[in-house]
MARMAR-587603 format. One line per 3 residues: number of its first residue (from 1); their letters; for each residue z, x, y of C-alpha. Coordinates in Angstrom, 1 decimal, padded with zeros to 4 digits. Each point is the difference from the previous one (the first is absolute). Example, Ala and Ser with C-alpha at 12.3 -4.5 7.8 and 13.67 -1.06 7.14 Angstrom:
REM MARMAR-587603
1	as	007.8,012.3,-004.5  -000.7,001.4,003.4
***
This chain:
REM MARMAR-587603
1	mng	-010.9,-076.7,038.1  001.7,-002.6,-001.5  -001.7,-001.2,-003.0
4	dtq	000.9,001.6,-003.1  002.7,002.3,002.3  003.1,-001.3,000.9
7	het	000.8,001.4,003.8  002.3,-002.7,002.1  -001.6,-001.8,002.2
10	iiv	-000.2,-001.3,003.7  -002.4,-001.9,001.3  -001.2,-000.5,003.5
13	ldf	-001.6,-003.6,000.7  -003.0,001.1,002.4  000.3,-002.8,003.3
16	gsq	-002.0,002.1,001.7  002.0,002.5,002.2  -002.1,003.3,000.9
19	ytq	003.3,001.8,-001.4  000.3,-001.8,-003.5  -001.6,003.0,-001.7
22	lia	002.6,002.2,002.4  002.8,-001.8,-002.4  -001.2,000.8,-003.4
25	rrv	-000.6,003.6,000.9  004.1,000.2,001.2  001.1,-001.7,-003.2
28	rea	-002.3,002.3,-002.2  001.5,003.0,001.8  004.1,-001.1,-000.9
31	gvy	-002.0,000.3,-003.5  -000.6,-003.7,-000.6  -003.5,-001.5,-001.3
34	cei	-001.2,-002.0,002.6  -003.0,-002.8,000.1  -001.8,-002.2,002.5
37	ipf	-000.8,-003.2,-001.2  -001.8,-002.7,002.5  003.0,-003.0,001.5
40	ntp	-001.7,-002.4,-002.1  000.7,001.0,-003.4  000.9,-002.6,-002.4
43	aer	003.9,000.4,-000.6  -000.2,-000.1,-003.7  -002.1,002.8,000.2
46	iaa	002.1,002.0,002.2  002.9,-000.8,-002.5  -002.0,001.3,-002.7
49	rqp	000.0,003.6,001.5  004.1,-000.2,-000.2  000.0,001.9,003.4
52	kgl	003.4,001.1,001.1  -000.6,-000.5,003.0  -002.1,-002.4,002.2
55	ils	-001.2,001.1,003.7  -001.4,-002.7,002.6  -002.0,002.2,002.7
58	gsp	-001.1,-000.2,003.2  -002.9,-002.3,002.1  -001.8,-000.7,002.9
61	ssv	000.3,-003.6,-000.5  002.8,-002.4,001.4  001.8,-002.1,-003.4
64	yqn	-000.1,-003.3,002.2  -003.8,000.1,000.7  -002.8,-001.8,-002.7
67	gap	-001.1,001.8,-002.7  002.6,002.8,000.7  000.0,002.2,-003.3
70	rpd	003.1,-001.4,-002.5  001.2,000.9,-003.1  000.0,-001.5,-002.9
73	skl	002.5,-003.4,000.1  002.1,000.9,-002.9  000.2,003.6,000.9
76	let	003.4,000.3,000.0  001.2,-002.4,-002.8  -002.7,002.4,-002.1
79	vec	000.4,002.9,001.0  003.7,001.6,-001.3  000.3,002.9,002.2
82	pvl	001.4,001.3,003.3  -002.5,-001.2,002.8  -000.3,002.3,003.6
85	gic	-002.2,-001.8,002.8  -001.1,002.2,002.4  -000.8,-001.7,004.0
88	ygl	-002.2,-002.8,-001.6  000.9,000.7,-003.3  003.9,-001.2,001.5
91	qvl	-001.7,-002.9,002.4  -001.5,-001.7,-003.3  003.1,000.8,-002.1
94	afd	001.9,-001.9,002.7  -002.3,-003.0,001.2  -000.7,-001.0,-003.8
97	lgg	003.8,000.3,-000.5  000.7,-002.5,002.6  000.3,002.5,003.0
100	eve	-001.6,-000.2,003.4  -002.6,002.5,001.2  -001.6,-000.3,003.7
103	ssp	-001.9,002.2,001.8  001.8,002.6,002.1  001.2,-000.1,003.8
106	nre	000.1,003.9,-000.1  -002.8,001.1,-002.4  001.1,003.4,-001.4
109	fgy	-002.3,002.6,-000.5  001.0,003.6,-000.2  004.0,001.2,-000.4
112	arl	003.0,-001.2,000.2  003.6,000.2,-000.4  001.2,-001.3,-003.6
115	kvt	003.5,-001.2,-000.5  001.6,-000.9,-003.0  002.7,-002.9,000.3
118	dvt	000.7,000.4,-003.8  001.3,003.0,-001.4  000.2,-001.2,-003.6
121	sll	-004.0,-001.0,-000.2  -000.7,002.4,-003.0  -003.7,000.2,002.1
124	fsg	001.4,001.7,002.7  002.5,002.2,-002.3  000.9,003.3,001.1
127	lpa	-002.5,-000.8,003.6  001.8,000.9,003.9  001.6,-003.2,001.4
130	emd	-003.1,000.4,001.8  -003.6,001.6,000.4  -003.7,-000.2,000.7
133	vwm	-002.6,-002.0,-001.7  -003.6,-001.0,000.9  -000.9,-003.3,000.9
136	shg	-003.1,-002.1,-000.3  000.3,-003.4,000.4  -000.9,-003.6,002.0
139	dqv	002.2,-002.1,-001.9  004.0,-000.1,-000.5  002.3,-001.9,-002.5
142	tsv	002.5,-002.2,002.5  001.5,-001.6,-002.9  000.8,001.5,-003.8
145	pqg	-000.1,-002.1,-002.8  003.2,-001.5,-001.7  002.0,002.9,-002.1
148	frv	-001.6,002.9,001.8  002.1,002.0,002.6  -001.5,002.2,002.7
151	tal	000.9,003.7,-000.5  -001.7,002.1,003.1  -001.4,-001.3,003.2
154	tdd	-001.9,001.7,002.9  000.3,-001.0,003.7  -002.7,-002.1,-000.3
157	aln	000.4,-002.0,-003.3  001.7,-000.2,-003.2  -001.4,002.8,-002.7
160	aie	001.2,-000.1,-003.2  001.2,-003.5,-002.0  001.1,000.6,-003.9
163	dpg	001.2,-002.6,-002.8  001.5,002.7,-002.3  000.8,-002.4,-002.2
166	rgi	-003.6,-001.3,-001.0  -001.3,004.2,000.8  -002.0,-001.0,003.2
169	fgv	-000.2,001.8,002.8  -001.7,000.5,003.2  -001.0,002.0,003.0
172	qfh	-001.9,-000.1,002.6  -000.4,003.4,001.3  -002.6,002.3,-002.5
175	pev	001.9,002.4,-001.9  -002.9,001.6,-001.4  -001.5,001.2,003.0
178	aht	000.9,003.9,001.5  001.4,-001.5,003.3  002.7,-001.4,-002.2
181	pfg	001.8,003.1,-000.5  002.7,-001.5,-002.7  -002.3,-002.3,-001.1
184	aqv	-000.8,001.4,-003.1  004.2,000.4,-001.2  -000.3,-004.1,000.8
187	lrn	-003.2,000.4,-002.7  002.2,002.0,-002.3  002.9,-002.4,000.5
190	flf	-002.2,-003.0,-001.3  -001.0,002.0,-003.0  002.8,001.7,-000.9
193	aic	003.2,-002.3,001.0  -001.6,-002.9,-000.4  -002.8,000.0,-002.8
196	kcr	001.6,002.3,-001.6  -002.9,002.1,-000.6  000.2,003.4,-002.4
199	gdw	-002.8,002.0,002.3  -002.1,000.7,-003.3  -003.3,000.3,001.7
202	spa	-001.9,003.5,001.8  -003.3,001.3,000.2  000.3,002.9,-002.3
205	avi	000.7,-003.0,-002.9  -003.1,-001.1,000.5  -001.7,002.8,-001.4
208	eeq	001.4,000.1,-003.3  -000.6,-004.1,000.0  -003.9,000.6,000.6
211	ivr	-000.5,002.6,-002.3  001.6,-002.5,-002.2  -001.8,-003.1,001.0
214	ire	-003.6,001.8,000.4  000.0,001.5,-003.5  001.3,-003.2,-001.6
217	avg	-003.4,-001.5,001.7  -002.7,002.4,-000.4  001.4,000.9,-003.7
220	dng	-000.8,003.0,-001.9  -003.5,000.5,000.5  -000.8,-002.0,003.4
223	rvv	-002.2,001.4,002.7  000.6,-000.8,004.1  -001.9,000.3,002.6
226	sgl	001.7,000.9,003.5  -001.7,-000.5,003.8  001.6,003.0,001.6
229	sgg	-000.4,000.3,004.4  002.3,003.1,000.0  003.2,-001.9,001.9
232	vds	003.1,-000.4,-001.2  -000.4,-003.2,-001.9  -002.7,000.7,-002.1
235	tva	000.9,003.3,-001.0  003.5,-000.8,-001.0  -001.0,-003.1,-002.3
238	aal	-002.8,002.9,-001.6  003.3,002.2,-000.4  002.0,-002.7,-001.6
241	vhq	-003.4,-000.7,-002.5  -000.5,003.3,-000.2  003.7,000.7,-001.2
244	aig	-000.1,-002.8,-002.2  -003.4,000.7,-001.7  -001.5,003.1,001.1
247	drq	-003.3,000.3,-000.4  -001.0,-002.8,-000.9  000.0,-001.4,003.7
250	tci	-003.3,000.7,001.8  000.2,000.3,003.9  -002.6,-001.1,002.3
253	fvd	-000.2,001.3,003.1  -003.2,-001.2,002.3  -001.0,001.1,003.4
256	ngv	-001.0,-003.6,001.5  -001.2,002.8,002.9  002.8,-001.5,003.0
259	lre	002.6,002.9,-001.5  001.2,002.3,002.2  -001.7,002.9,000.5
262	gef	000.0,002.3,-003.0  002.7,-001.7,-001.9  -002.1,-001.0,-003.2
265	est	-000.2,003.5,-000.6  003.2,001.1,001.2  002.0,-003.5,-002.5
268	ltl	-002.2,000.9,-002.7  000.9,003.7,-000.3  003.9,-000.7,000.6
271	lqq	-000.2,-003.2,-002.8  -002.0,002.5,-002.8  002.0,002.9,000.6
274	rmk	003.7,-000.9,000.9  000.0,-003.0,-001.3  -002.0,000.4,-003.6
277	lni	-001.4,-003.2,000.8  -003.2,-001.0,-002.2  -002.0,-000.9,003.0
280	vgv	-003.6,-000.9,000.5  -001.2,000.5,004.0  -002.8,-002.0,000.9
283	reg	-002.2,000.1,003.1  -001.5,-003.7,001.5  000.7,000.4,003.5
286	dlf	-004.1,-001.5,001.0  000.6,-003.0,-002.4  003.2,-000.7,001.6
289	lta	-001.3,000.7,003.7  -003.5,-002.5,-001.1  002.4,-002.5,-000.4
292	lkg	002.4,000.0,002.7  -003.5,000.3,002.6  -000.5,-002.9,002.4
295	itd	004.1,-001.0,-000.7  002.7,-000.3,002.7  002.3,-002.1,-001.2
298	pee	003.0,001.6,-001.7  000.9,-002.3,-002.8  -003.6,000.3,-000.7
301	krk	000.1,003.3,-000.2  002.8,000.4,-002.2  -001.9,-002.6,-002.7
304	rig	-003.5,002.3,000.6  002.3,003.1,-001.5  001.7,-001.7,-002.7
307	kvf	-003.3,-001.4,-001.4  -001.3,003.0,000.0  002.5,001.9,-000.8
310	idv	-000.1,-002.7,-003.1  -003.5,000.8,-001.1  000.3,003.8,000.0
313	feq	003.2,-000.2,-001.2  -001.2,-002.0,-003.3  -002.8,002.2,-000.1
316	ear	001.8,002.8,-000.6  002.4,-001.6,-002.5  -003.0,-001.2,-002.1
319	rlg	-000.5,003.9,-000.2  003.4,000.5,-001.3  -000.4,-002.3,-002.7
322	dva	003.0,-001.3,-002.2  002.0,-001.1,003.3  002.2,-003.3,-000.5
325	flm	002.8,000.9,002.9  -000.7,000.2,003.9  003.0,001.4,001.4
328	qgt	000.0,-000.7,004.4  003.0,001.7,002.1  001.2,-003.9,001.7
331	lyp	003.1,000.3,001.4  002.2,-003.0,000.8  -000.8,-000.2,004.1
334	dvi	-003.5,-000.8,-002.0  000.8,-002.4,-001.9  002.2,-002.4,002.6
337	esv	-002.5,000.6,003.0  -002.9,-001.3,-002.3  002.0,-003.1,-001.1
340	svl	000.1,-003.0,002.5  002.0,-002.5,000.4  001.2,-002.2,002.5
343	gps	001.3,002.4,002.8  001.7,002.5,-002.1  -002.8,003.5,-001.0
346	avi	-002.4,-001.6,001.8  -003.3,001.9,-001.2  -000.4,002.8,003.0
349	ksh	-003.0,001.5,-002.1  -001.4,000.2,-003.0  001.0,002.7,-002.5
352	hnv	-002.9,001.4,-002.1  002.2,001.2,-002.8  001.7,-003.2,-000.3
355	ggl	-002.0,-002.2,-002.2  -003.9,-000.3,-000.2  -000.9,003.5,-001.8
358	pek	002.0,-000.9,-003.3  -001.3,-003.2,-000.5  -003.7,001.1,000.8
361	mql	000.3,002.9,-002.2  001.8,-002.0,-003.3  002.6,002.6,-000.3
364	kli	003.7,-000.1,-000.3  001.9,000.9,002.6  003.0,002.6,000.7
367	epl	001.5,000.2,003.2  003.0,002.2,-000.2  001.2,000.0,003.7
370	rel	-000.5,-003.6,000.3  003.9,-000.7,001.0  000.3,002.8,001.9
373	fkd	000.0,000.7,004.1  -001.6,003.5,001.2  003.0,002.0,000.5
376	evr	001.2,-000.9,-003.2  -003.4,001.2,-001.7  000.5,003.6,002.1
379	lig	003.4,-000.2,-002.0  -001.8,-000.4,-003.6  -002.6,002.7,001.0
382	rel	002.3,002.7,000.6  001.5,-000.8,-003.5  -003.6,000.1,-001.1
385	gvp	-000.5,003.5,001.7  -003.2,-001.7,002.4  -000.4,003.1,002.2
388	eei	001.5,-000.5,003.5  -003.4,000.0,001.6  -000.8,-003.5,-001.5
391	ltr	003.4,-001.0,000.4  000.6,000.4,003.5  -003.3,-001.6,001.1
394	hpf	-000.6,-002.2,002.1  -001.5,-003.3,-001.3  -003.6,-000.5,000.3
397	pgp	-001.5,-003.8,000.0  -001.9,-000.6,-003.7  -003.4,-000.4,002.2
400	gla	000.4,003.2,001.6  -001.2,000.3,003.6  -002.3,-002.7,000.1
403	vri	002.9,-002.4,001.1  001.1,003.4,002.6  -003.7,-000.3,001.3
406	ige	000.1,-003.3,002.3  -003.6,-001.6,-000.4  -002.5,001.0,-002.5
409	vte	000.7,002.8,-002.5  -003.3,002.8,000.5  000.0,003.5,-000.9
412	erv	-000.2,001.0,003.3  003.7,-002.1,001.0  001.8,001.5,-003.5
415	lll	-000.9,003.8,001.1  001.1,-000.7,003.3  003.2,-001.5,-000.7
418	qaa	000.3,002.3,-003.6  000.0,003.1,002.7  002.6,-001.9,002.7
421	dri	002.3,-000.5,-003.2  -000.1,003.5,-001.3  001.0,001.4,003.5
424	fde	003.2,-002.3,000.3  000.8,000.9,-003.2  -000.4,003.6,000.9
427	elr	002.5,-000.4,003.1  002.6,-002.5,-001.3  000.1,003.0,-002.7
430	lae	-000.2,002.7,002.4  002.9,-001.7,002.1  002.1,-000.4,-003.9
433	lyn	-000.3,-003.6,000.8  -001.9,-001.6,-002.4  002.9,-000.7,-002.2
436	svw	002.3,-001.5,002.7  -002.9,-003.1,000.3  -001.1,-002.9,-002.4
439	qaf	-003.7,000.1,000.7  -002.0,001.7,002.8  -003.4,-000.7,000.0
442	pvl	-003.1,-000.4,002.5  -002.2,-003.1,000.7  -003.5,000.0,001.4
445	lpi	-000.2,-002.9,002.2  -003.2,-002.0,000.6  -000.3,000.8,003.5
448	stv	-001.2,003.2,002.0  000.9,000.9,003.2  -001.1,001.8,002.9
451	gvm	001.2,003.9,000.3  -000.6,003.0,001.5  -001.2,004.0,-001.9
454	gde	-000.8,002.2,002.0  -001.9,-001.4,002.8  -001.5,-002.5,-002.4
457	rty	000.7,-003.6,-000.5  000.8,-001.1,-003.4  000.3,-003.4,-002.0
460	ekv	001.9,000.5,-003.1  002.2,-001.8,-002.2  003.6,-000.2,000.2
463	vai	002.7,001.0,-002.3  003.3,-001.9,-000.6  002.4,002.2,-001.5
466	rav	003.3,-001.8,-001.6  003.5,001.5,-001.6  003.0,-002.1,-001.2
469	tsv	002.7,000.7,-001.2  001.4,-002.1,-002.9  002.1,-000.3,-003.2
472	dgm	-002.4,-002.4,-002.5  -003.0,-001.0,002.7  001.7,-003.2,000.0
475	tad	001.2,000.4,003.6  -001.2,003.0,001.6  000.5,001.5,003.5
478	war	-002.3,001.8,002.4  000.9,003.9,-000.4  000.8,002.0,003.5
481	lph	-002.2,002.4,-000.6  000.9,003.4,002.4  -002.9,-000.4,003.0
484	ell	-000.8,003.4,-000.7  -001.2,-000.9,-003.1  -001.7,-002.9,001.2
487	art	-001.8,002.1,002.3  -000.9,002.8,-002.3  -001.3,-003.0,-002.0
490	ssr	-002.1,-001.5,002.1  -001.5,003.1,001.6  -001.1,001.3,-003.6
493	iis	-001.4,-003.3,-001.1  -002.3,-000.3,003.5  -001.1,003.6,-000.1
496	eir	-000.8,000.5,-003.7  -001.5,-003.2,-000.6  -003.2,-001.0,002.0
499	gin	000.1,-003.6,-000.3  003.6,-000.4,001.4  000.9,000.3,003.7
502	rvv	003.6,-002.6,000.0  003.3,000.5,-002.2  002.0,-003.1,000.6
505	ydi	003.8,-000.3,-001.7  001.2,-002.8,-001.7  003.2,-001.3,000.9
508	ssk	000.8,-003.1,-002.1  002.6,-001.0,-002.3  -000.2,-002.2,-003.4
511	pps	000.9,-002.6,000.1  -001.8,-001.1,002.5  -003.1,002.5,-000.7
514	tie	-000.7,001.4,-003.7  000.0,003.8,-000.7  -003.8,-000.2,-000.8
517	we	-002.7,-001.7,002.7  -001.7,-002.0,-002.6
***
């Protein structure tokens, strides 16, 4: 979004916090464009971006440990903009500027009561003298650097410091999380009162910018091929490209044998008839299932599916002839999760739509959503008239049901899971709870348990059902579904699907668990 469009920008230095992406999202929600970069990015490169402000994220590390992540030593003297340190970001600023940081005698985790001690602080302007904040730290600043003053305290520690003359601010609590009710206002104060941002960015503005970019890249006669899954990301990306160049885009929708029951047919119809996309449907389920034979490792499943997808896609692209561009529905979290630096943004899982495919096919890449989060993509989709049936769909992994079948993927197991998935989906919709959860799905486990049906003993598979609430999938809590709904879902799965005799409910949150099991 930077490059040729001159949006004012806030940069977040990522030191490895689980909340780093939330910081960026909160800044964007305030109408200011924000990007996340690794903590060790050279100061000159950051300065060249001319950011309006710099935010240092939290981290699981301790500043006094060997190998703790540190920013470029020339950062503060090179980058001429206000700086806000959050949690570890505060500690690293204090430590590097001559203050002292020690292990906390009372580790603060969860709610704490913050008392603002300096009413002249711009960071706390317009906020109550006391407020609830969310803590997650094992260290604390015990002595502030020269020139700094303490602006807020909790019972256990100093919690905000600043040197307004140098434009350096720090808070020990996490303003970016929903558990800090006034946190959004703290960040807004940093953006508008301190960094003097105008707030010139919105998801809607992305549409016009990307249409211009796509037309410039593709030219008057260029043709684009797009891999379409029927999910939110690839569909909105295809709608953007369609708006830019119309039928010079050909979408390819591949049935990989591990889609939901009936999904290939229904999605194809929806995209062709309602969105008028130029789309080709290709059935190649047998190829994918053959490639998955005997494979149990989840990363290997993803790689095998990606490899076959490349082969199928390449074959279809060759049939189209003169195509020079490939569109992918890559999102900003995909980009971050697929880049590994020391500590921050460690590779959680490989994303089949980030890297590999364009290099293999030697096509020029178009990624119109690369700088956006999922909720921003949905906003853009509504502006573009993408049907609500697609925009409100729960996220579905690129490798499909293959990573919801723990162990080997076989046709028989796919059929079992498809049936369980259909039943869970039907029950959620009947209870009018489908749109209340971020994601809900069954997982087929590689174990069998004893059961009794009628007068017979059974020894059949176990299904775990999972439902979570979330805003962007980066953090998630297990959904407190009504017991009646769980009972109906369990009863139907066991009675209607021969081969499953037990259903369990997953009550783990992210973190520490992931949303998907693989």
